[in-house]
DRENKOL-401593 format. One record per atom (N, C-alpha, C, O, CB): atom name; residue in one letter; x, y, z. Coordinates in nm, 3 decimals. Glycine has a CB too. Example, Ala and Ser with C-alpha at 12.3 -4.5 7.8 and 13.67 -1.06 7.14 Angstrom:
# residues 2
atom | rest | east | north | up
N | a | 1.319 | -0.569 | 0.780
CA | a | 1.230 | -0.450 | 0.780
C | a | 1.320 | -0.330 | 0.780
O | a | 1.424 | -0.332 | 0.846
CB | a | 1.131 | -0.447 | 0.905
N | s | 1.285 | -0.225 | 0.708
CA | s | 1.367 | -0.106 | 0.714
C | s | 1.290 | 0.003 | 0.787
O | s | 1.341 | 0.114 | 0.804
CB | s | 1.408 | -0.060 | 0.572
# end
This chain:
# residues 81
atom | rest | east | north | up
N | x | 0.085 | -0.081 | 0.015
CA | x | 0.013 | 0.016 | -0.002
C | x | 0.086 | 0.136 | 0.027
O | x | 0.153 | 0.166 | 0.125
CB | x | -0.096 | 0.002 | 0.064
N | x | 0.056 | 0.203 | -0.088
CA | x | 0.133 | 0.360 | -0.118
C | x | 0.085 | 0.461 | -0.010
O | x | -0.019 | 0.435 | 0.051
CB | x | 0.086 | 0.435 | -0.284
N | x | 0.146 | 0.558 | 0.014
CA | x | 0.075 | 0.666 | 0.131
C | x | 0.167 | 0.799 | 0.061
O | x | 0.288 | 0.801 | 0.040
CB | x | 0.120 | 0.621 | 0.347
N | x | 0.092 | 0.881 | 0.039
CA | x | 0.170 | 1.006 | -0.012
C | x | 0.127 | 1.066 | 0.143
O | x | 0.021 | 1.050 | 0.204
CB | x | 0.108 | 1.102 | -0.184
N | x | 0.242 | 1.137 | 0.178
CA | x | 0.262 | 1.211 | 0.300
C | x | 0.330 | 1.341 | 0.285
O | x | 0.430 | 1.351 | 0.214
CB | x | 0.336 | 1.133 | 0.391
N | x | 0.284 | 1.432 | 0.345
CA | x | 0.337 | 1.595 | 0.312
C | x | 0.451 | 1.632 | 0.435
O | x | 0.467 | 1.591 | 0.550
CB | x | 0.182 | 1.727 | 0.324
N | x | 0.520 | 1.730 | 0.351
CA | x | 0.675 | 1.743 | 0.436
C | x | 0.600 | 1.797 | 0.578
O | x | 0.495 | 1.860 | 0.591
CB | x | 0.820 | 1.885 | 0.352
N | x | 0.707 | 1.743 | 0.691
CA | x | 0.692 | 1.797 | 0.830
C | x | 0.530 | 1.700 | 0.891
O | x | 0.469 | 1.733 | 0.993
CB | x | 0.673 | 2.008 | 0.816
N | x | 0.507 | 1.635 | 0.840
CA | x | 0.366 | 1.564 | 0.874
C | x | 0.403 | 1.467 | 0.978
O | x | 0.503 | 1.398 | 0.965
CB | x | 0.289 | 1.483 | 0.742
N | x | 0.334 | 1.462 | 1.069
CA | x | 0.342 | 1.320 | 1.153
C | x | 0.302 | 1.195 | 1.127
O | x | 0.181 | 1.189 | 1.104
CB | x | 0.285 | 1.325 | 1.254
N | x | 0.369 | 1.074 | 1.121
CA | x | 0.345 | 0.958 | 1.070
C | x | 0.387 | 0.824 | 1.200
O | x | 0.487 | 0.818 | 1.270
CB | x | 0.435 | 0.959 | 0.925
N | x | 0.270 | 0.731 | 1.195
CA | x | 0.295 | 0.663 | 1.282
C | x | 0.266 | 0.531 | 1.235
O | x | 0.153 | 0.487 | 1.212
CB | x | 0.239 | 0.703 | 1.388
N | x | 0.381 | 0.467 | 1.220
CA | x | 0.329 | 0.279 | 1.192
C | x | 0.299 | 0.195 | 1.261
O | x | 0.368 | 0.215 | 1.360
CB | x | 0.405 | 0.191 | 1.147
N | x | 0.235 | 0.105 | 1.279
CA | x | 0.198 | 0.033 | 1.409
C | x | 0.220 | -0.108 | 1.361
O | x | 0.129 | -0.139 | 1.284
CB | x | 0.038 | 0.062 | 1.470
N | x | 0.324 | -0.223 | 1.381
CA | x | 0.342 | -0.377 | 1.396
C | x | 0.248 | -0.457 | 1.509
O | x | 0.273 | -0.493 | 1.624
CB | x | 0.497 | -0.401 | 1.436
N | x | 0.126 | -0.470 | 1.425
CA | x | 0.047 | -0.555 | 1.533
C | x | 0.039 | -0.708 | 1.468
O | x | 0.076 | -0.741 | 1.355
CB | x | -0.121 | -0.486 | 1.562
N | x | -0.023 | -0.797 | 1.580
CA | x | -0.036 | -0.938 | 1.519
C | x | -0.154 | -0.960 | 1.595
O | x | -0.178 | -0.898 | 1.698
CB | x | 0.091 | -1.054 | 1.540
N | x | -0.234 | -1.054 | 1.542
CA | x | -0.351 | -1.113 | 1.568
C | x | -0.350 | -1.181 | 1.685
O | x | -0.455 | -1.211 | 1.741
CB | x | -0.388 | -1.190 | 1.474
N | x | -0.238 | -1.210 | 1.732
CA | x | -0.235 | -1.286 | 1.868
C | x | -0.180 | -1.240 | 2.012
O | x | -0.146 | -1.123 | 2.032
CB | x | -0.162 | -1.396 | 1.842
N | x | -0.176 | -1.310 | 2.080
CA | x | -0.054 | -1.235 | 2.200
C | x | 0.017 | -1.193 | 2.190
O | x | 0.120 | -1.259 | 2.181
CB | x | 0.012 | -1.272 | 2.274
N | x | 0.022 | -1.071 | 2.184
CA | x | 0.175 | -0.966 | 2.192
C | x | 0.254 | -1.023 | 2.275
O | x | 0.359 | -1.057 | 2.220
CB | x | 0.166 | -0.805 | 2.251
N | x | 0.247 | -1.050 | 2.391
CA | x | 0.309 | -1.083 | 2.532
C | x | 0.483 | -1.122 | 2.483
O | x | 0.489 | -1.225 | 2.417
CB | x | 0.209 | -1.242 | 2.620
N | x | 0.601 | -1.061 | 2.506
CA | x | 0.709 | -1.136 | 2.472
C | x | 0.756 | -1.130 | 2.339
O | x | 0.861 | -1.190 | 2.317
CB | x | 0.686 | -1.258 | 2.501
N | x | 0.694 | -1.063 | 2.236
CA | x | 0.718 | -1.045 | 2.109
C | x | 0.812 | -0.928 | 2.090
O | x | 0.785 | -0.812 | 2.124
CB | x | 0.596 | -1.031 | 2.040
N | x | 0.922 | -0.966 | 2.035
CA | x | 1.051 | -0.852 | 1.956
C | x | 0.974 | -0.831 | 1.835
O | x | 0.881 | -0.899 | 1.791
CB | x | 1.237 | -0.925 | 1.909
N | x | 1.045 | -0.684 | 1.769
CA | x | 0.935 | -0.646 | 1.671
C | x | 1.085 | -0.572 | 1.572
O | x | 1.175 | -0.503 | 1.621
CB | x | 0.772 | -0.516 | 1.751
N | x | 1.071 | -0.613 | 1.430
CA | x | 1.175 | -0.575 | 1.343
C | x | 1.106 | -0.494 | 1.258
O | x | 0.995 | -0.524 | 1.213
CB | x | 1.250 | -0.685 | 1.274
N | x | 1.182 | -0.367 | 1.228
CA | x | 1.110 | -0.284 | 1.110
C | x | 1.231 | -0.295 | 1.029
O | x | 1.343 | -0.310 | 1.079
CB | x | 1.051 | -0.113 | 1.140
N | x | 1.205 | -0.288 | 0.887
CA | x | 1.282 | -0.260 | 0.744
C | x | 1.229 | -0.163 | 0.696
O | x | 1.109 | -0.138 | 0.706
CB | x | 1.282 | -0.363 | 0.636
N | x | 1.342 | -0.073 | 0.616
CA | x | 1.274 | 0.009 | 0.513
C | x | 1.391 | -0.003 | 0.441
O | x | 1.509 | 0.019 | 0.466
CB | x | 1.214 | 0.160 | 0.545
N | x | 1.328 | -0.043 | 0.342
CA | x | 1.411 | -0.106 | 0.202
C | x | 1.493 | -0.192 | 0.216
O | x | 1.611 | -0.177 | 0.185
CB | x | 1.489 | -0.021 | 0.126
N | x | 1.434 | -0.319 | 0.274
CA | x | 1.532 | -0.437 | 0.345
C | x | 1.651 | -0.381 | 0.436
O | x | 1.738 | -0.465 | 0.458
CB | x | 1.609 | -0.533 | 0.223
N | x | 1.669 | -0.272 | 0.485
CA | x | 1.746 | -0.233 | 0.580
C | x | 1.680 | -0.238 | 0.706
O | x | 1.579 | -0.169 | 0.721
CB | x | 1.796 | -0.115 | 0.552
N | x | 1.731 | -0.321 | 0.817
CA | x | 1.669 | -0.316 | 0.945
C | x | 1.715 | -0.166 | 1.005
O | x | 1.822 | -0.115 | 0.969
CB | x | 1.720 | -0.450 | 1.040
N | x | 1.626 | -0.102 | 1.096
CA | x | 1.592 | 0.023 | 1.128
C | x | 1.566 | 0.053 | 1.269
O | x | 1.608 | 0.154 | 1.324
CB | x | 1.489 | 0.053 | 1.057
N | x | 1.504 | -0.025 | 1.317
CA | x | 1.386 | 0.009 | 1.425
C | x | 1.324 | -0.140 | 1.489
O | x | 1.279 | -0.234 | 1.423
CB | x | 1.247 | 0.104 | 1.338
N | x | 1.335 | -0.128 | 1.628
CA | x | 1.299 | -0.277 | 1.682
C | x | 1.210 | -0.226 | 1.786
O | x | 1.253 | -0.254 | 1.898
CB | x | 1.434 | -0.384 | 1.744
N | x | 1.090 | -0.155 | 1.787
CA | x | 0.966 | -0.137 | 1.898
C | x | 0.827 | -0.149 | 1.757
O | x | 0.808 | -0.143 | 1.635
CB | x | 0.977 | 0.072 | 2.013
N | x | 0.761 | -0.169 | 1.887
CA | x | 0.613 | -0.200 | 1.790
C | x | 0.582 | -0.071 | 1.692
O | x | 0.574 | -0.074 | 1.569
CB | x | 0.455 | -0.222 | 1.904
N | x | 0.566 | 0.049 | 1.784
CA | x | 0.520 | 0.159 | 1.656
C | x | 0.633 | 0.220 | 1.646
O | x | 0.710 | 0.225 | 1.743
CB | x | 0.393 | 0.275 | 1.677
N | x | 0.663 | 0.279 | 1.522
CA | x | 0.745 | 0.377 | 1.476
C | x | 0.673 | 0.510 | 1.452
O | x | 0.574 | 0.511 | 1.379
CB | x | 0.808 | 0.331 | 1.360
N | x | 0.714 | 0.614 | 1.506
CA | x | 0.675 | 0.745 | 1.475
C | x | 0.758 | 0.835 | 1.427
O | x | 0.843 | 0.878 | 1.504
CB | x | 0.630 | 0.796 | 1.568
N | x | 0.755 | 0.879 | 1.309
CA | x | 0.813 | 1.008 | 1.248
C | x | 0.743 | 1.103 | 1.269
O | x | 0.627 | 1.112 | 1.229
CB | x | 0.835 | 1.013 | 1.116
N | x | 0.826 | 1.221 | 1.359
CA | x | 0.757 | 1.350 | 1.406
C | x | 0.752 | 1.428 | 1.281
O | x | 0.640 | 1.465 | 1.245
CB | x | 0.837 | 1.433 | 1.528
N | x | 0.841 | 1.455 | 1.220
CA | x | 0.832 | 1.552 | 1.114
C | x | 0.896 | 1.474 | 0.953
O | x | 1.018 | 1.471 | 0.939
CB | x | 0.931 | 1.696 | 1.173
N | x | 0.825 | 1.427 | 0.864
CA | x | 0.851 | 1.358 | 0.765
C | x | 0.916 | 1.444 | 0.639
O | x | 0.844 | 1.532 | 0.591
CB | x | 0.729 | 1.290 | 0.737
N | x | 1.031 | 1.428 | 0.589
CA | x | 1.112 | 1.450 | 0.495
C | x | 1.134 | 1.355 | 0.379
O | x | 1.111 | 1.235 | 0.391
CB | x | 1.212 | 1.472 | 0.553
N | x | 1.173 | 1.401 | 0.283
CA | x | 1.217 | 1.257 | 0.170
C | x | 1.272 | 1.172 | 0.190
O | x | 1.269 | 1.065 | 0.130
CB | x | 1.285 | 1.262 | 0.071
N | x | 1.367 | 1.220 | 0.325
CA | x | 1.468 | 1.068 | 0.339
C | x | 1.399 | 0.951 | 0.430
O | x | 1.454 | 0.856 | 0.486
CB | x | 1.634 | 1.105 | 0.429
N | x | 1.275 | 0.984 | 0.429
CA | x | 1.157 | 0.894 | 0.500
C | x | 1.111 | 0.806 | 0.358
O | x | 1.082 | 0.688 | 0.377
CB | x | 1.004 | 1.007 | 0.582
N | x | 1.105 | 0.846 | 0.252
CA | x | 1.056 | 0.771 | 0.139
C | x | 1.093 | 0.647 | 0.128
O | x | 1.214 | 0.642 | 0.151
CB | x | 1.084 | 0.823 | 0.029
N | x | 1.051 | 0.545 | 0.104
CA | x | 1.068 | 0.386 | 0.084
C | x | 0.966 | 0.294 | 0.162
O | x | 0.876 | 0.336 | 0.234
CB | x | 1.216 | 0.340 | 0.135
N | x | 0.986 | 0.199 | 0.144
CA | x | 0.923 | 0.070 | 0.153
C | x | 0.933 | 0.012 | 0.303
O | x | 1.025 | -0.066 | 0.325
CB | x | 0.992 | -0.027 | 0.049
N | x | 0.865 | 0.036 | 0.385
CA | x | 0.848 | -0.044 | 0.507
C | x | 0.772 | -0.154 | 0.572
O | x | 0.654 | -0.143 | 0.608
CB | x | 0.832 | 0.019 | 0.566
N | x | 0.844 | -0.256 | 0.585
CA | x | 0.811 | -0.375 | 0.655
C | x | 0.828 | -0.394 | 0.802
O | x | 0.903 | -0.324 | 0.869
CB | x | 0.877 | -0.467 | 0.600
N | x | 0.748 | -0.503 | 0.854
CA | x | 0.770 | -0.540 | 1.002
C | x | 0.763 | -0.665 | 1.020
O | x | 0.691 | -0.731 | 0.946
CB | x | 0.682 | -0.486 | 1.094
N | x | 0.817 | -0.708 | 1.095
CA | x | 0.828 | -0.879 | 1.164
C | x | 0.825 | -0.876 | 1.317
O | x | 0.860 | -0.783 | 1.390
CB | x | 0.989 | -0.966 | 1.123
N | x | 0.788 | -0.968 | 1.344
CA | x | 0.788 | -1.049 | 1.473
C | x | 0.840 | -1.150 | 1.508
O | x | 0.840 | -1.250 | 1.436
CB | x | 0.700 | -1.081 | 1.504
N | x | 0.924 | -1.144 | 1.679
CA | x | 1.005 | -1.263 | 1.671
C | x | 0.946 | -1.288 | 1.838
O | x | 0.923 | -1.199 | 1.919
CB | x | 1.199 | -1.241 | 1.627
N | x | 0.934 | -1.411 | 1.855
CA | x | 0.954 | -1.494 | 2.005
C | x | 1.025 | -1.605 | 2.001
O | x | 1.019 | -1.707 | 1.933
CB | x | 0.828 | -1.543 | 2.071
N | x | 1.090 | -1.568 | 2.084
CA | x | 1.207 | -1.676 | 2.075
C | x | 1.295 | -1.709 | 1.945
O | x | 1.366 | -1.628 | 1.886
CB | x | 1.147 | -1.805 | 2.107
N | x | 1.278 | -1.834 | 1.916
CA | x | 1.328 | -1.870 | 1.771
C | x | 1.224 | -1.869 | 1.650
O | x | 1.244 | -1.913 | 1.537
CB | x | 1.387 | -2.016 | 1.776
N | x | 1.106 | -1.806 | 1.700
CA | x | 1.015 | -1.809 | 1.601
C | x | 0.986 | -1.668 | 1.539
O | x | 0.949 | -1.565 | 1.596
CB | x | 0.897 | -1.870 | 1.653
N | x | 1.011 | -1.692 | 1.407
CA | x | 0.974 | -1.557 | 1.317
C | x | 0.862 | -1.537 | 1.230
O | x | 0.854 | -1.624 | 1.143
CB | x | 1.071 | -1.530 | 1.229
N | x | 0.767 | -1.443 | 1.228
CA | x | 0.704 | -1.427 | 1.154
C | x | 0.737 | -1.406 | 1.013
O | x | 0.852 | -1.383 | 0.977
CB | x | 0.655 | -1.362 | 1.199
N | x | 0.614 | -1.416 | 0.913
CA | x | 0.683 | -1.339 | 0.772
C | x | 0.658 | -1.196 | 0.762
O | x | 0.567 | -1.150 | 0.832
CB | x | 0.624 | -1.398 | 0.628
N | x | 0.713 | -1.134 | 0.700
CA | x | 0.758 | -0.966 | 0.654
C | x | 0.588 | -0.955 | 0.679
O | x | 0.514 | -1.053 | 0.679
CB | x | 0.847 | -0.916 | 0.447
N | x | 0.548 | -0.830 | 0.698
CA | x | 0.448 | -0.783 | 0.704
C | x | 0.414 | -0.748 | 0.551
O | x | 0.522 | -0.720 | 0.499
CB | x | 0.453 | -0.686 | 0.801
N | x | 0.315 | -0.737 | 0.460
CA | x | 0.290 | -0.657 | 0.337
C | x | 0.324 | -0.535 | 0.349
O | x | 0.303 | -0.469 | 0.451
CB | x | 0.164 | -0.655 | 0.293
N | x | 0.391 | -0.484 | 0.227
CA | x | 0.495 | -0.321 | 0.225
C | x | 0.379 | -0.264 | 0.292
O | x | 0.270 | -0.310 | 0.327
CB | x | 0.552 | -0.220 | 0.044
N | x | 0.465 | -0.082 | 0.302
CA | x | 0.373 | 0.016 | 0.348
C | x | 0.475 | 0.091 | 0.249
O | x | 0.587 | 0.045 | 0.267
CB | x | 0.341 | 0.058 | 0.526
N | x | 0.474 | 0.182 | 0.158
CA | x | 0.525 | 0.262 | 0.106
C | x | 0.500 | 0.374 | 0.129
O | x | 0.382 | 0.399 | 0.102
CB | x | 0.523 | 0.247 | 0.018
N | x | 0.575 | 0.484 | 0.180
CA | x | 0.586 | 0.640 | 0.188
C | x | 0.641 | 0.734 | 0.110
O | x | 0.763 | 0.732 | 0.094
CB | x | 0.639 | 0.671 | 0.278
N | x | 0.578 | 0.809 | 0.062
CA | x | 0.646 | 0.897 | -0.054
C | x | 0.597 | 1.012 | -0.003
O | x | 0.477 | 1.034 | 0.011
CB | x | 0.606 | 0.871 | -0.218
N | x | 0.738 | 1.132 | 0.045
CA | x | 0.703 | 1.229 | 0.126
C | x | 0.701 | 1.337 | -0.008
O | x | 0.772 | 1.310 | -0.105
CB | x | 0.810 | 1.255 | 0.265
N | x | 0.620 | 1.451 | -0.008
CA | x | 0.598 | 1.483 | -0.119
C | x | 0.527 | 1.647 | -0.062
O | x | 0.473 | 1.650 | 0.049
CB | x | 0.506 | 1.359 | -0.204
N | x | 0.534 | 1.764 | -0.141
CA | x | 0.426 | 1.869 | -0.137
C | x | 0.490 | 1.963 | -0.050
O | x | 0.611 | 1.945 | -0.036
CB | x | 0.280 | 1.822 | -0.083
N | x | 0.432 | 2.073 | 0.022
CA | x | 0.471 | 2.201 | 0.085
C | x | 0.441 | 2.132 | 0.263
O | x | 0.382 | 2.033 | 0.307
CB | x | 0.352 | 2.362 | 0.018
N | x | 0.501 | 2.221 | 0.309
CA | x | 0.499 | 2.195 | 0.449
C | x | 0.368 | 2.200 | 0.513
O | x | 0.285 | 2.291 | 0.507
CB | x | 0.584 | 2.283 | 0.515
N | x | 0.364 | 2.074 | 0.583
CA | x | 0.261 | 2.105 | 0.699
C | x | 0.262 | 2.214 | 0.816
O | x | 0.368 | 2.215 | 0.880
CB | x | 0.255 | 1.992 | 0.768
N | x | 0.191 | 2.282 | 0.846
CA | x | 0.222 | 2.383 | 0.962
C | x | 0.111 | 2.344 | 1.066
O | x | 0.104 | 2.403 | 1.173
CB | x | 0.211 | 2.555 | 0.914
# end
């Protein structure tokens, strides 16, 4: 899914699962590179450096989920005030 985001807009991405999330580790990828390990990833002020494809994955012990469907962000336009 692609999302057009305006410059300086606040964005929140949530990695959630339909089962008990107790003890889960969260893994975020941007353009296939690991960059974050929290359930919720927040961009306080979007800029073009945030353009890319985001996916998350969860891990519990030795078990790792499939990667999520991608979320593509494209930062465009004028600043949000």
